[in-house]
N, C-alpha and C positions, 0 to 999 in steps of 0.2 A: 390574441394580439388585438389592441384597441384600432379601429378603424380610422382612416384619414379624416372621414367625416365627422367622428365622434371627437377626435382631437381638435378639429376646428371648432366645433360647438362648444367644447370645453373651455378654448382659449378666448372665445368671444363672450363667453358667459361670466369668465372670472373677471372680477373687479379689482385692480390692481390695489387701490387704497385699502380694500377690506382685508386682503392677504397680507399686505406688508403691515398693516395698522394692528395685527394681532402680536407682531414681535417689535415693532418701532412706534414710538409716541409721535404722531405726525400733527403738525399745526398747517391751517390753511395760509397760502401766501399767494394772493393773487389767482390765478388760474390753476396753480399747481399745490401741492402739499410739501412741506419739508420737514426733517427729523435728522436726529444724529445717525450717522451711519453704522449699521451693525456689523460692517467688515472690517472696519478699522477704528482706531481710538481718535476722536475728535472732540472738541469743546464747542466750536461753532458749527451748526448745522450745514453740510454741504451736500446732503442726501435729498433728492428731489423726487417726488412722485407726480406723474401726470395721469390724471383720472381720464381725460379726453383722449389720449393716446395710449393709455393702459401700460404704461412703461415706467420703470424706476431707473434713475443713473445718479451716481455718486460722483461729484465733480472734484472730489478729493483723491479717491483711490482708483476711480474709474470703472468700477463694477456697475454693470447695466444690463437691462434686460425686461422680460415679461414677468407674469406671475410665476410661470414654471421655472424660469432661470432663477428667481428669488429663493424658491422653495428648494431647488436643487444646490444652490450655494449655501443657503443659511441652515437648512435642516438636513442637507447632505442625503437627500433623496435621488433614486434613479430617475430618469425622464417618465417611465410608466408610473412609478409611484407618485411622483407629483401630479401627473395627470389624474389619477384615481383620487387624491387627495382633494384636488380642485372639483372634480365631478361630484364627490360627496357634499362638499361645502355649499355648492351652487346649485345642487340638484339636477345635474345633467346625466341623463341616462346613457351608460357607455354600451356602445354596440361593438361585439368583438367580431373579428374575422376569423375565419379557419385558417390555421398554420400550412404553407405549403408542405409537400412531403420533406423538402430539403431543410426547410426551417425546423420542422416538427422534429426530424432526426438530430439535428444539432442541439435543439433544446432538451430532447430526452436524454442524450448523450451527457450533457453537462449537468443536468439533474442527477443523473445516475452516478456521475464521478463526484459529485459533491456529496450524495448519500454514501458511498463507499469510504470518503474521508471522513465522514461523521461517525461511521461504524469504527475506522481506526482510531479516531480520537477517544472514543469512548473506551476501546479496547485498552488503550495506552493508560487512560486514567484508572481503568478497573485494576489492571495489573499494578498500578502504583498503590493504589488504596486499600486493596483487598486482598493482596497475595503477600505471603510471608517473605519471598524474594525481593518484591517491590518496595515493601516497607523497609526492608534492613539495608537495601542497597540505593535504591531510587530515592525514596523519600530521606534518607539519612544524606545524600548528597544535597539536595534542596534545603534541607534543615540547616546543614552545615553553611550553606549560604544566607541563611537567615531568613528565607522566604517563609511567609505565613501561608496557611493552607488556602485562607480565602484568595490569595494571590495565584496560588497554584491552580485552583480550579477556575478562576476568571481567565488565565491566559491558555488554558489546556495543557498544562505541563503533565507528562506521563512516564512511564517506563516501558520498554520494549524488552520482554526476557529473552534470555538466552537459550530459546528453542528453535529447531530447524524450521518448523512450519506452524506454530501456534496460531498466528494470526491468520495465515492463508487457510488453514484448516478450518477455523471456527467461521471465516467469512464466507467459505464455500457452503459449509453446513447451512448457514442463514439465507443462502440463495444469491449471494453476491458473485457477479460474474468475474471469473480468473482473468480475462482480457481486461477488465477496468483495472483490477488489482495491479496487473503488469504495467498498464499505461500510466497509473499514477506513481509506479515505482515502489508500490508496497511488497510485490511480490516478484521475485525473479523469474527468468524464462524457464528455469528448472523447477518452479513451484517452490521456492525457499522464500523464507522471510527475509527482506532486505534490511530491515533494522533489527538488530539483535544485540542483547546486553548493552543498551544504551538507555541514558535518560532522554526525553522526548521534549521537543519545542514545538507547538502548533503555529504554523505561519498563516494568519488570516488576511484576507483582501479587506478592501475599505466597507464591504458590507457586513463583515464578521463571520463569513463563511470560511472554513477550512479549506485551504487551497493546496497546502503542503506541510511538510514536516522536516525537522533537524534533529538529528541524534547526536548525541555527545557519548563518545567512549568513556568508560569508567576505570578500565585497565591501563597499565602502563605500556602496553604494546607499541613501540615504536614503528612497527610495520603497518600499523591501522592508523588512517587519518583520524584526528582529533573530532571533527564535525564530519557527517556525511548528510546531504540533503536530498529532498525529493528532486526527481527531474523534471524538466519542463513538461507541461502537458496542455491540453486544451483550457484548462482552468488555472493553470499556474504559470506565469511570465515572471521570471526571475527580475528582469530588468524594471518591472513596472510595479513591483511590490517592496513595500519597506517594512520592516518587522515592528509591530507595536502601533502602526499607524491606524487601525482600528479604534484602538483606546485612547490615541494621542489627539485625534483629529479636533474635537471639541477644546480640550485644554490648549492646543496650539493656537487656535483662534482666539480663545480668552486671553492667553499671555501674549499674543502676537509675536510668537517667537516659537521656532522649532529647534530644539537640540538633538544634535546627531552624534551618536555614539557607535563603537564598532560591533558590539557584541550581544547576544541574547541577554546574557545575565546583567549586563550593563543597564539595559532597559527596564528589566525587572527589579532591580536594587532601586534604580531612581523612582520609578513609578511607587513601589513600596514606601519610599522615603517622602512622598509627596511631590516629587517632581514629575508631573505626568505629561508634559509635552515634549516627550522623548521618543526617538524611533532609532532604528539600526539599520546600517547597510548590510550588516550580516558578514563582515569581513571582506566584501566586495566592493569595487570601485563604484562610486556614484555614477549613476546614468541619467542622460537627459529627462527620460520618463520619470524618475524617481524625483529629481529636482523640480520638475513640473507639478508633480503630485504635491510636493511641500509648498510650491509657490500658490497652489489653490487656497492654502488656508494662512499663509503669511510670506511676506517678503523677507523676513528675518531668520537668517539661520545661524546658529551657535555650534561650532564643532568642537567636540570635547574629545582630546587625545590623550594617551598614555605620556608620561612625562619624560620618557627615554629617548634615545636618539631614532629609534623606529617610528616612535610617535610623532617626532617632530617632522621626519620625513614624509609620513602619511599625512599630515597636516598640510604641507607644502603641495603635496601631489593631489589632494583629493577636492580641491575648492575652485579650480579655473573653470569648471564647467557650470558651477553654480554662478560664478560672476557673469559668465556669457549669458545665463538666464535672468540677469539683473536682480540676483538676490544680494542682500547686503550681508557678507559672510564676515562672521568674528570667530576666533580662534582661543580656545582654553587649553593650555597645557596643564596636566595634573603633576604634583610633585614626582620627582624621579622614583620609579619603581611602583608607582601606583597607577591603577586603572580605575574607571569610574565606580565598578562595584566595589573594590577594595577600600577605597578611598572614603566613599560615603559610609562604609561599615566602620571604618576607623574613627571619623569625626562628627557622624551624625548628620541627620538631614540639613539641620539649619546652618551648621558651619560649612557644609557642601554646597549649599544654594549661595552663602555669602562668598565662598571662595570664586564661584563661578561669575557672580557679577563684579567683583574686584579684579578678577584677572583676564577678563575677556579683552582680547586685542583684535582691532581691525585686521583683517587678513593680509592686505597688501602692506600695512606697516609692520605686521608681524613677520611677513616673509622678508622684508627689506631689512629688518633688524636682524633676523636670523642669519641670513646670507652675509651680511657685512661682519658679523661676528666671526664667521669661518674665514673670510676674506682677509681680515686685518687691514694692515695699510699698504697692502700690494696693489698697486694702480692697475695692473692688468686685471687682477681678479675682481677688484671693485667695478671695473668696466663691464666684466661679464654678469656681476650682480645687477647692474643697472639694466642690463637688456634682458635678463632672466624676469627681473621685476616687472617691466615695461611688457613683457610679453603676457602678463597676467592683466596689467592695466588695460591693454589693448582689447581684451575680451568684453571689457564693460561696454553696454549699450550707450549708457547715458553720458553724453558728452561732458555735462557739468561736474560730473564724479571724475570723469578721466582727468580734467583739468585740475581738480583739488588734489588728486593723488599726485600729479606730477610736481605741483608746488610743494607738497610735503616730502615726497622722495627727493626732491632737489636739495631740501634742507638737511635730510638725513645722509644723503650721498655726498653732500657737498660739491655739487655740479650745478652747471647753470642751467637754469629752467628751460631756456631756448633749446638747448642741446638735446635735453630730454624729450621735449616736444618733437624736434625733428625725427630722433628714433622711433618715438611712439607712432608718428604718422607713417615711417616706413614700415614698421609692424603691421599696422592696420592694412597698409596698402597691400602687404604680400599677403595677408590673411583673406583679405577681399579677392585677389587674383585667385588664390588657392581654392576658394569656394566657388568662383566662377568655373575652374577647370573640373572640379568635382562634380558640377551639375550635369544631367545628359546632355550630350552634345558639346561638352567643354565649354557650357556656359553661354555658347552662340545666342545672340539676341538679348541677352539677359543685361539690363541696366544695372549700374551700381546701386542705384537707389532703391533696387528691388531686393538688395541684402539687407540683413538686420541693422546694420548700423555703418556709419563712416565719420571720418574725422571731419573738423570743419574745414580744414585745408582740402580735404578730398571732395567734400560737397561742393567747394569754390571751383575746383579744378574741373569738376564733371558736369557742372550746371551751366546751362547756356544763359545768356543775359535775360532771355525771356520766360525763364522757368518758373518764377513765383506766379506769372500772369497765366502760364499754362497750367500750373498745379491747380490754380483756383478754377479755371475754366473748365478743366475735366472734372473736378470735385463738384461744380455747379450742375453739371450734366447729371451727375449721380444723385445729387440732393433733389433736382427737380422731378427725376423719374421715381424716386423712392418715396417721396412726400405727397406729389401730386399727380402721379402716374394715371390715376383712375379718375381724376376730374376731367369734364367735358370741355374741350378747347374750342370747338366749333359746333354751336347748338344745331346749325343747318344740317351738316353731314354727320351728326352725333360722333365725331372723331375726338378721341381721348387725348389727353396732354401726351402720354406715352405714344400713341400713335402718331401724333404730330412731329414730336422731337425725333424718333427713330426714322420716320420718312424723311426729314429733313436733314439728317446728318449721317445717312447711310452711306453717301459719297465719300464722307470725309472719316468714316468709322476707324480706319487704318492709321488714322494721325493720332489717336488716343494712346498716350504712351503709357500711363498707369496700369498695370495689369487689372487692379481690383476694379478701376473705374471702367474699363473695357468690359471686365464680367459683367458689370451692372448693366450695361447696355446692350451686351449679347443676351443677356437673360431675358431682357425687356423685349428685344426684337423677337426672340423665341415666343414670348408670352403673346405679342401682338398678332404674330403670325397664326398662332393657334386661337386666337379670340379668347384669351384666358385673362382675367382681371390683373392689373398690374398695381398693387396696392402695398400700403406699409406692412400689411399683414403677411403679404408673399415674401418680403424681404426680411422681416423680423424672424420669422420661422423657417429661414431657408438652411437647408442642412450644412453650408458652408459657413464656418463660425466667423471668418472675416466678413463675410456679407452680412451676417446677423449684427456684428459689432458696429460697422459702419452705419447700418440702418439706424440703429439704437442712438449712435452719436449725432446723426443728422437730425434725427426727429426730437431729439431732447436738447434745450439750450438752456445754459445757466441764466440767461437775461431775460427779462420781461419788461414791456413798455410801462414806464411809470404812470400811475394815474394822475399825476401832476399836470401832464400835458392836457387832458381834458378838462380836469377839475380847475386848474388855474389859468390856462393860457388859451382854452377851447380850442386846441389844435387836436384834429382827429387823424392820427397816423394810420397808415394803411398796415393791418397785420400781415405778417408772411403768408398765412393760410389763405388770405383774400386776395395775394397778388400773383396766383399760378399764371394767369393768362401772360402778363407782362414778363415774368420770369422764366417761361417758356421761350417766348421770342428772343429775349436778351440771351439767353444761354446759347441758342442755336446760331445766332448772330455772332456771339463771341468766339464759338469753336471755329466758325467759317472764317472769321477775321484772323484769327491765329494761323490757320491753314494758309489764306492767302499771303499772310506777311511772309510766311516760311518760303512759299513758292517764289515770291518776289526776290527775296534774297538770294536764293539758290540761283535763279535766272540772271540776277546781276553779276554773281561771282562767276558765272559761266561765259558770260559776255566778254569779260576782260581775257578770255583765252581764244576768242574767235578773231580770225582775220578776214574770212570771206564777207565782202560787203553786203551780199544778199542775205547771208544768215544774220547778219548783224541787224539788218532791217527788220527781218521777222522776229528776232529777239526784243527789239525796241517796241513794235508794235504790241507783242504780248505783254512787254512791260507797262504799256499804257493802258491796256484792256485790264489788267490786274489791278492798276492803280485807281481806275474808275470804281471797280467793284469794291476796293478796300474804303476808298472815299464814302460810297453808298453806306456800306456797313458802319462806317466811323460815325456817320450822321445818325444812323439809327441808334447807335449804341451812346450817342452824346459825347463823343471823343473825339479826337484829332488823329490824322495820319502824320507820324513823325516825319521831320524834314529829310532825314537820312534813311528813308523807308526802301 
């Protein structure tokens, strides 16, 4: 395992412009470098690289990070693989630390399980290619499907013979553990082979390792399931794996679209026909993990289903989760009686690809049209259709998308747009309340703003008048700590900006409402207490991805000071990185100003309900003292105290 010190040495030595420059043509623009984003199609460069900060950020698609992040996203490397690549490129010697007994045990177990699956893969392929039974039964099935030998070998297709313990016996003879065979579901508890007389499909993880198998029966036995699959294991989690993703990830990124089908043979047929950006959910409902896996490569999902009634229902059932994860979902229904495998073989790759392009429908509009067709002119059923469609629209995080769908649905449903907006807001409110209840503790203490999204009406109802200022105030605290935390605030005491800020806001820490900003302050407090550096490096490489993303977003700006200010007008504006002293003071003052304003308002409201003259006098005195503090802070901030304060 690479030591923490080596990780830091590698990350500090890696020059972001050299790493990115191997894959993207960069041009100098001021202090930054720009180029066309490698993660999404664009004609005007929005992809910026900052050599001074060692970061990249695309202001179009939002991808951002350091050299390691870039390699992991662009080259699909794991974190250790990216570190080793950078160490080799920049000549950093890697220091390895010994694994703990627990870590070593887990690593050895996983490696052993992968080795057993590799044995099983080779065994199934050997049975398919080299035995009479495999050639006559298994290979015949694949040939009838039209699969070429190169595809069969590439995807690891095979054949499990109809023997009681052929695989188990051979594996044991070669020294593989019976316990591991059973854990992977290759052998039953009675020592028998789990897969028998079936053609085999190998399931790979994103790194291309065999993590499981699916076996399809060849007989017409109605008492046996058509497919049986490997059980969950330490290396195979069904909810996180999509069949074909290892082979599809580069084509998906290239086409900026993922095609989702139902079965293994659908993936194989399309891949062989040149449609390689295709994966399968393997007959199960899509999971959030699978959708997020797709979203790593593209925001565009095209779902291809059979053209029969079952396919139509599956199309309606399977896409709401994808909408919730902000994917752009389109649906293609094939002609009645066809599935992707059969239809491609019938019409050929070119006609099939053309059909997908011409018949792809936006999911929300597809759902509206499909349900309306069933409802006819019945007003009650049309009302149910509206509610059903809006239940899907309510899942979409993007408010602008929701508004556009409501407008289009109002046209299709022949209903008032305002009525649909009202129903949509009810559905969103209901969803938010459910999410709050489902949280530990029933969502107690959770703000609506902590949830993934809300309607504009919800935002207005739940936002206090000072919320925009509060949001900026808290964000600015985080910005100062992340970007300038390690700068010296007081030369005499050698106190850092981080030390000054946390010392001065400790008494108002509880007033910070946004969870992420509270976390930044909390992390800083802990680092200052332990006398550890509070610098951009710490936040950029923090284990919490939200912290990482916020740090990169705050450190990378799409704006630069125009050289015209100095060249033409001889104006010398102060750069943000030179302004940390004033920024630290103002952000502390602003947070305290916010807190005092809140206390003044609360005190004023409580005075309305007090009848005791003595207590009223105490409250008035407190009010005047608070006003004096607020006036002092307002003067420091160059603002005014509002009359109705």
